[in-house]
C-alpha positions in Angstrom: 24.1 -66.9 -9.1 22.9 -68.4 -12.4 24.4 -71.8 -11.5 22.6 -71.8 -8.2 19.3 -70.9 -9.8 19.7 -73.7 -12.3 20.4 -76.2 -9.6 17.3 -75.1 -7.7 15.2 -75.5 -10.9 16.6 -79.0 -11.5 16.0 -79.9 -7.8 12.4 -78.6 -8.0 11.9 -80.7 -11.2 13.1 -83.9 -9.4 10.9 -83.2 -6.5 7.9 -82.8 -8.7 8.6 -86.1 -10.4 9.0 -87.9 -7.1 5.7 -86.3 -6.0 4.0 -87.5 -9.2 5.3 -91.1 -8.7 4.1 -91.1 -5.1 0.6 -89.9 -6.1 0.5 -92.6 -8.8 1.2 -95.1 -6.1 -1.7 -93.8 -4.2 -4.2 -95.0 -6.9 -6.7 -97.3 -5.2 -6.9 -100.8 -6.6 -10.3 -101.9 -7.8 -11.7 -104.5 -5.5 -13.2 -107.6 -7.1 -15.6 -108.6 -4.4 -18.5 -106.2 -4.0 -21.0 -107.8 -1.8 -22.9 -105.0 0.0 -24.1 -101.4 -0.4 -21.4 -100.0 1.8 -18.7 -101.6 -0.5 -20.4 -99.9 -3.5 -20.3 -96.6 -1.7 -16.6 -97.1 -1.0 -16.1 -97.9 -4.7 -17.8 -94.6 -5.6 -15.6 -92.8 -3.2 -12.5 -94.5 -4.6 -13.6 -93.4 -8.1 -13.9 -89.8 -7.0 -10.5 -90.1 -5.4 -8.9 -91.5 -8.6 -10.4 -88.6 -10.5 -8.8 -86.1 -8.1 -5.6 -87.9 -8.4 -5.7 -87.7 -12.1 -6.3 -84.1 -11.9 -3.2 -83.8 -9.7 -1.3 -85.8 -12.3 -2.4 -83.5 -15.0 -1.2 -80.5 -13.0 2.1 -82.2 -12.4 2.5 -82.8 -16.1 1.8 -79.1 -16.7 4.5 -78.3 -14.1 6.8 -80.7 -16.0 6.2 -78.8 -19.2 6.8 -75.6 -17.4 10.0 -76.8 -16.1 11.1 -77.8 -19.6 10.3 -74.3 -20.8 12.2 -72.9 -17.9 15.2 -75.1 -18.9 15.0 -73.9 -22.5 14.9 -70.3 -21.3 18.0 -71.0 -19.1 19.8 -72.4 -22.1 18.9 -69.4 -24.1 20.1 -67.2 -21.3 23.4 -69.1 -21.1 23.8 -68.7 -24.9 23.2 -65.0 -24.5 25.8 -64.7 -21.8 28.3 -66.6 -24.0 27.6 -64.2 -26.8 28.0 -61.2 -24.5 31.3 -62.6 -23.3 32.5 -63.0 -26.9 31.4 -59.5 -27.7 33.2 -58.2 -24.6 36.4 -60.0 -25.7 36.1 -58.6 -29.2 35.5 -55.1 -27.9 38.7 -55.2 -25.6 40.4 -52.6 -27.8 37.6 -50.3 -27.6 37.4 -50.8 -23.8 41.1 -49.8 -23.5 40.4 -46.7 -25.5 37.5 -45.9 -23.2 39.7 -46.5 -20.2 42.2 -43.9 -21.5 39.3 -41.4 -22.0 38.0 -42.3 -18.5 41.4 -41.5 -16.9 41.0 -37.9 -18.2 37.5 -37.6 -16.8 37.3 -36.8 -13.0 33.6 -36.8 -12.8 33.2 -40.5 -13.6 35.4 -41.5 -10.6 32.9 -40.8 -7.9 30.0 -42.1 -10.1 31.7 -45.4 -10.6 32.5 -45.8 -6.9 28.9 -45.2 -6.0 27.7 -47.4 -8.7 29.9 -50.2 -7.4 28.4 -49.8 -3.9 24.9 -49.9 -5.3 25.7 -53.1 -7.4 27.2 -54.9 -4.3 24.1 -53.9 -2.2 21.7 -55.1 -4.9 23.6 -58.4 -5.3 23.5 -59.0 -1.6 19.8 -58.3 -1.5 19.2 -60.7 -4.4 21.2 -63.4 -2.8 19.3 -62.9 0.5 16.0 -63.1 -1.4 17.1 -66.2 -3.3 18.1 -68.0 -0.1 14.8 -67.0 1.6 12.8 -68.4 -1.4 14.9 -71.6 -1.4 14.2 -72.2 2.3 10.5 -71.5 1.7 10.5 -74.0 -1.2 12.2 -76.6 0.8 9.8 -76.2 3.7 6.8 -76.5 1.4 8.3 -79.7 -0.2 8.9 -81.2 3.2 5.4 -80.4 4.2 3.9 -81.9 1.1 6.0 -85.1 1.5 4.8 -85.5 5.1 1.2 -85.0 3.9 1.7 -87.6 1.2 3.1 -90.0 3.7 0.1 -89.5 6.0 -2.3 -90.0 3.0 -0.5 -93.3 2.2 -0.9 -94.5 5.8 -4.6 -93.5 5.8 -5.2 -95.4 2.5 -3.5 -98.5 3.9 -5.8 -98.3 7.0 -8.7 -97.8 4.6 -7.7 -101.0 2.6 -7.5 -102.9 6.0 -10.9 -101.7 7.0 -12.3 -102.7 3.5 -11.0 -106.3 3.9 -12.3 -106.5 7.5 -15.7 -105.2 6.3 -15.9 -107.7 3.5 -15.0 -110.6 6.0 -17.6 -109.4 8.5 -20.3 -109.0 5.8 -19.6 -112.6 4.7 -19.9 -113.7 8.4 -23.1 -111.8 8.8 -24.6 -113.5 5.6 -23.6 -116.9 6.9 -25.1 -116.2 10.4 -28.3 -114.9 8.7 -28.6 -118.1 6.7 -28.0 -120.2 9.8 -30.6 -118.3 11.7 -33.1 -118.8 8.9 -32.4 -122.5 9.0 -32.8 -122.7 12.7 -36.0 -120.9 12.6 -37.3 -123.2 9.9 -36.2 -126.2 12.0 -37.9 -124.8 15.0 -41.1 -124.3 13.1 -40.9 -127.9 11.8 -40.3 -129.2 15.3 -43.4 -127.3 16.6 -45.5 -128.7 13.8 -44.4 -132.3 14.1 -44.5 -132.4 17.9 -48.1 -133.5 18.5 -48.5 -137.0 16.6 -47.0 -140.1 18.5 -45.3 -140.5 21.8 -42.1 -141.6 20.3 -41.9 -138.6 18.1 -42.8 -136.3 21.0 -39.9 -137.9 23.1 -37.5 -137.4 20.2 -38.7 -133.9 19.8 -38.2 -133.3 23.6 -34.8 -134.7 23.4 -33.9 -132.5 20.4 -35.5 -129.3 21.9 -32.7 -128.5 24.4 -30.1 -129.0 21.7 -32.0 -126.6 19.4 -32.5 -124.1 22.1 -28.8 -124.0 22.8 -28.0 -123.7 19.2 -30.6 -120.9 18.9 -29.1 -119.1 21.9 -25.6 -119.4 20.5 -26.9 -118.2 17.1 -28.6 -115.3 18.6 -25.5 -114.3 20.6 -23.4 -114.6 17.5 -26.0 -112.6 15.7 -25.9 -109.9 18.3 -22.1 -109.9 18.3 -22.2 -109.7 14.5 -24.7 -106.8 14.7 -22.4 -104.9 17.2 -19.5 -105.6 14.9 -21.4 -104.4 11.9 -22.3 -101.1 13.7 -18.7 -100.8 14.7 -17.7 -101.4 11.0 -20.2 -98.8 9.9 -18.8 -96.3 12.3 -15.4 -97.0 11.0 -16.8 -96.6 7.5 -18.1 -93.2 8.4 -14.7 -92.3 9.8 -13.2 -93.6 6.7 -15.5 -91.3 4.7 -14.4 -88.3 6.9 -10.7 -89.3 6.3 -11.5 -89.4 2.6 -12.9 -85.9 2.8 -9.7 -84.8 4.6 -7.7 -86.5 1.8 -9.6 -84.5 -0.8 -8.8 -81.3 1.1 -5.2 -82.3 1.2 -5.2 -83.0 -2.5 -6.7 -79.5 -3.0 -3.9 -78.0 -0.8 -1.3 -79.9 -2.9 -2.8 -78.5 -6.1 -2.6 -75.0 -4.6 1.0 -75.6 -3.5 1.8 -76.9 -7.0 0.4 -73.6 -8.4 2.4 -71.6 -5.9 5.5 -73.6 -6.9 4.8 -72.6 -10.5 4.6 -69.0 -9.5 7.9 -69.3 -7.7 9.5 -70.8 -10.8 8.1 -67.9 -12.9 9.6 -65.5 -10.3 12.9 -67.4 -10.5 12.9 -67.0 -14.2 12.3 -63.2 -13.9 15.1 -63.0 -11.3 17.5 -64.8 -13.7 16.8 -62.3 -16.4 17.2 -59.4 -14.1 20.3 -60.9 -12.7 21.8 -61.2 -16.2 21.1 -57.6 -16.9 22.4 -56.5 -13.6 25.6 -58.6 -14.0 26.3 -56.9 -17.3 25.8 -53.5 -15.8 27.9 -54.4 -12.8 30.7 -55.6 -15.1 30.8 -52.3 -16.9 30.6 -50.4 -13.6 33.4 -52.5 -12.1 35.7 -51.8 -15.1 35.1 -48.0 -14.6 35.5 -48.4 -10.8 38.9 -50.1 -11.2 40.2 -47.0 -12.8 38.3 -44.6 -10.6 39.8 -46.1 -7.3 43.3 -45.0 -8.2 42.4 -41.4 -8.7 40.2 -41.4 -5.7 43.2 -42.6 -3.7 45.3 -39.8 -5.0 42.7 -37.2 -4.2 42.2 -38.7 -0.7 46.0 -38.6 -0.1 46.1 -34.9 -1.2 43.1 -34.1 1.0 44.7 -35.9 4.0 48.0 -34.0 3.5 46.2 -30.7 3.4 44.1 -31.6 6.5 47.2 -32.6 8.3 48.9 -29.4 7.4 45.9 -27.4 8.5 45.9 -29.3 11.8 49.6 -28.6 12.4 49.1 -24.9 11.6 46.1 -24.8 13.9 48.2 -26.4 16.8 51.0 -24.0 16.1 48.6 -21.0 16.3 47.1 -22.4 19.5 50.6 -22.7 21.0 51.4 -19.1 19.9 48.2 -17.8 21.3 48.9 -19.5 24.7 52.4 -18.0 24.8 51.0 -14.5 23.9 48.4 -14.9 26.6 51.1 -15.9 29.1 53.3 -12.9 28.1 50.3 -10.6 28.4 49.5 -12.0 31.9 53.2 -11.4 32.8 53.0 -7.8 31.4 49.9 -7.1 33.3 51.4 -8.3 36.5 54.5 -6.1 35.9 52.3 -3.1 35.0 50.4 -3.7 38.3 53.7 -3.8 40.2 54.9 -0.6 38.4 51.7 1.1 39.1 51.9 0.3 42.8 55.5 1.6 42.8 54.3 4.7 41.0 51.7 5.2 43.7 54.3 4.9 46.5 56.6 7.4 44.7 53.7 9.8 44.3 53.0 9.6 48.0 56.6 10.1 48.8 56.8 13.1 46.4 53.7 14.6 48.0 55.3 14.3 51.4 58.5 15.8 50.1 56.5 18.7 48.6 54.8 19.3 52.0 58.2 19.4 53.6 59.4 21.8 51.0 56.4 24.1 51.5 57.2 24.0 55.3 60.9 24.8 54.6 59.7 27.6 52.3 57.6 29.1 55.0 60.5 28.8 57.5 62.8 30.4 54.9 60.3 33.3 54.4 60.2 33.9 58.2 63.9 33.6 58.3 64.3 36.1 55.5 62.0 38.5 57.2 64.1 38.3 60.4 67.3 38.6 58.3 66.0 41.7 56.6 65.2 43.2 60.0 68.7 42.2 61.3 70.4 43.6 58.2 68.5 46.8 58.4 69.3 47.0 62.1 73.0 46.3 61.4 73.0 48.8 58.6 71.6 51.4 60.9 74.1 50.5 63.5 77.0 50.7 61.0 75.7 54.0 59.7 75.6 55.4 63.1 79.1 54.2 63.9 81.8 56.6 62.7 84.5 54.1 62.1 84.7 51.9 59.1 86.4 48.6 59.2 87.2 46.0 56.4 85.5 43.1 58.2 82.0 42.9 59.4 81.3 41.4 62.7 78.2 39.3 63.0 76.7 37.5 65.8 77.0 33.7 66.4 73.3 33.2 65.8 73.6 34.8 62.4 76.6 32.7 61.5 74.9 29.4 62.5 71.7 30.5 60.8 73.4 31.2 57.5 75.5 28.0 57.5 72.5 25.8 58.5 70.3 27.4 55.9 72.8 26.7 53.1 73.1 23.0 54.1 69.3 22.7 54.3 68.9 24.3 50.9 71.5 21.9 49.4 69.8 18.9 50.9 66.4 20.2 49.7 67.8 20.7 46.2 69.2 17.2 46.1 65.8 15.8 47.2 64.1 17.7 44.5 66.5 16.4 41.8 66.1 12.8 43.1 62.3 13.0 43.1 62.3 14.5 39.5 64.5 11.8 38.3 62.3 9.1 39.9 59.2 10.7 38.4 60.7 10.8 34.9 61.9 7.1 35.2 58.4 5.9 36.4 56.8 7.8 33.5 59.2 6.1 31.0 58.6 2.6 32.4 54.9 3.1 32.4 55.0 4.2 28.7 57.1 1.1 27.8 54.7 -1.3 29.6 51.8 0.4 27.9 53.5 -0.1 24.5 54.2 -3.8 25.4 50.5 -4.4 26.3 49.3 -2.7 23.1 51.7 -4.9 21.0 50.5 -8.1 22.8 46.9 -7.1 22.3 47.5 -6.5 18.6 49.2 -9.9 18.3 46.2 -11.6 20.0 43.8 -9.8 17.7 45.9 -10.9 14.7 45.9 -14.5 15.9 42.1 -14.6 16.5 41.6 -13.2 13.0 43.9 -15.9 11.5 42.0 -18.6 13.4 38.6 -17.2 12.3 39.9 -17.2 8.7 41.2 -20.7 8.9 37.9 -21.9 10.4 36.0 -20.1 7.6 38.2 -21.7 4.9 37.6 -25.1 6.5 33.9 -24.7 6.6 34.0 -23.4 3.0 36.0 -26.4 1.9 33.5 -28.8 3.6 30.6 -27.1 2.0 32.3 -27.3 -1.4 33.0 -31.0 -0.9 29.4 -31.6 0.2 27.9 -29.8 -2.8 30.4 -31.8 -5.0 29.2 -35.1 -3.4 25.6 -34.1 -3.9 26.2 -33.3 -7.5 28.0 -36.6 -8.0 25.1 -38.6 -6.3 22.5 -36.9 -8.6 24.6 -37.6 -11.6 25.0 -41.3 -10.5 21.3 -41.7 -9.9 20.6 -40.4 -13.3 23.2 -42.7 -14.8 21.9 -45.7 -12.9 18.4 -45.0 -14.1 19.6 -44.7 -17.7 21.5 -48.0 -17.4 18.6 -49.8 -15.9 16.1 -48.4 -18.3 18.1 -48.9 -21.5 18.8 -52.6 -21.8 19.4 -52.5 -25.6 22.3 -50.5 -26.9 21.5 -47.3 -28.6 23.2 -44.2 -29.8 24.6 -41.8 -27.1 22.7 -38.5 -26.8 24.1 -35.5 -25.0 22.3 -34.7 -21.7 22.7 -31.5 -19.8 22.9 -32.1 -16.0 21.5 -29.9 -13.3 24.9 -28.2 -12.6 25.9 -25.8 -15.4 29.4 -26.9 -15.6 29.7 -30.1 -17.5 28.2 -32.1 -20.4 27.5 -35.8 -19.9 27.1 -38.4 -22.6 24.7 -41.4 -22.1 26.8 -44.6 -22.1 26.0 -47.9 -23.9 27.9 -51.2 -23.8 28.7 -51.3 -27.4 29.5 -47.7 -28.5 32.6 -45.8 -27.2 31.6 -42.6 -25.2 33.7 -39.4 -24.8 34.0 -37.6 -21.5 34.9 -33.9 -20.9 37.3 -32.9 -18.2 35.2 -30.4 -16.4 34.4 -32.2 -13.1 35.5 -31.3 -9.5 36.2 -27.6 -9.9 35.7 -27.0 -6.3 38.9 -29.0 -5.3 41.0 -26.9 -7.7 39.5 -23.8 -6.3 40.1 -25.0 -2.7 43.9 -25.7 -3.4 44.3 -22.4 -5.3 42.6 -20.5 -2.4 44.8 -22.3 0.1 48.0 -21.4 -1.9 46.9 -17.6 -2.0 46.3 -17.7 1.8 49.7 -19.1 2.5 51.4 -16.5 0.3 49.4 -13.7 2.1 50.3 -15.0 5.5 54.0 -15.4 4.6 54.0 -11.9 3.2 
């Protein structure tokens, strides 16, 4: 950057010298033949122009002196840079000690990275500004060169017009003298025309010759007058061109002043660049150490994020499986409920049949009582007693059929009771399965909510940490830019009540305390406790 600025300054110096030489060439030469009033006016105009050119020359000499001062300042800046390089080499041991201390400090890592980014952006902005100023300077120089060329051409035309004007003035004087002679001859001819005949004849013979000469003289005189008016018009045009040349000279003086301002700005930019380069070197040294630790932290964070993503995917898969199992259980419960409804309807039909059978049995018992009473009466009336009892065929068929029906009815009741108990047990099992699946779903949802909460908390912690780091970096950059001379480090309490910072200087070793980034440690410890809790 400094080399480019020095090259620009030298180039501007050469351009100013070339401009000065070209303006010296433009000095009008004093003419030796001054024959008319117009020529004297032109001489006066040329004198004014020479005065203006001398003023321009003085301004160019001032610019030259300013360029010499800029060169001296550049040499001083180069000497200062060499001194700083020697100081940096002599302080290499202290720099290594500082690096060891910086390795123990986690808070300076993010600050150094952000400082590096700011320094790069500032350098890019300065380079862009320098290129823009260089292009503007070149454009202005080209414009001034073109204007100087136009002025040279106009001066050449003015010299030509001056020579033509001198020639025409001489011709006009000659013609006026000839006209005076002709008028005198004519007057003499008119006076000498009356005495003798011979003299009259001679006068008559010479009269046409004199008239032709007079006509030619008058024509030449008219042409000379026209040419003189034309020359006067060109002289007025030349005067207007001289006015425009004066305006151009004023513009050149303004541009030279603008160039001087640009050179002053370039000097200021050189000084600011030197200070910024020193700050950038210190920040780059800190950034070289900080990058390693930031990479380690980023790798740890990426590993934790990858692990969280895998756990989230596994929980999503488990949740989908549980949902599928719950859907299957619901379908099975619906099927079992439909089966239970069918079995209940069958049981109700069997109960109705049982009630009908009971009614028929009651009627049969009544009829049986009547028959038994009748038979007992009959047996009581009969005197003979036998070991066997004779019954009718109807009674025998009734008793045997009633026993078979009762047996079938008992079997049906037993089967219905067994089916009822089986249905009740299956429904209880399905209800237990559904309850277990719902509990698992609620647990998975709670785990997912807890993971999302932990992620949001970690993101908030990282955001707060970045904000604290940016604030500390801004304060540090303001200190570095404001304190160009080295001074003793003073303790400064930051906005966050967790760490003490020490103001840095390029010549005094500074100590850092290891109290930065507590949120990352808190995050990892929280994650470890959550894992242990889940595994338990």
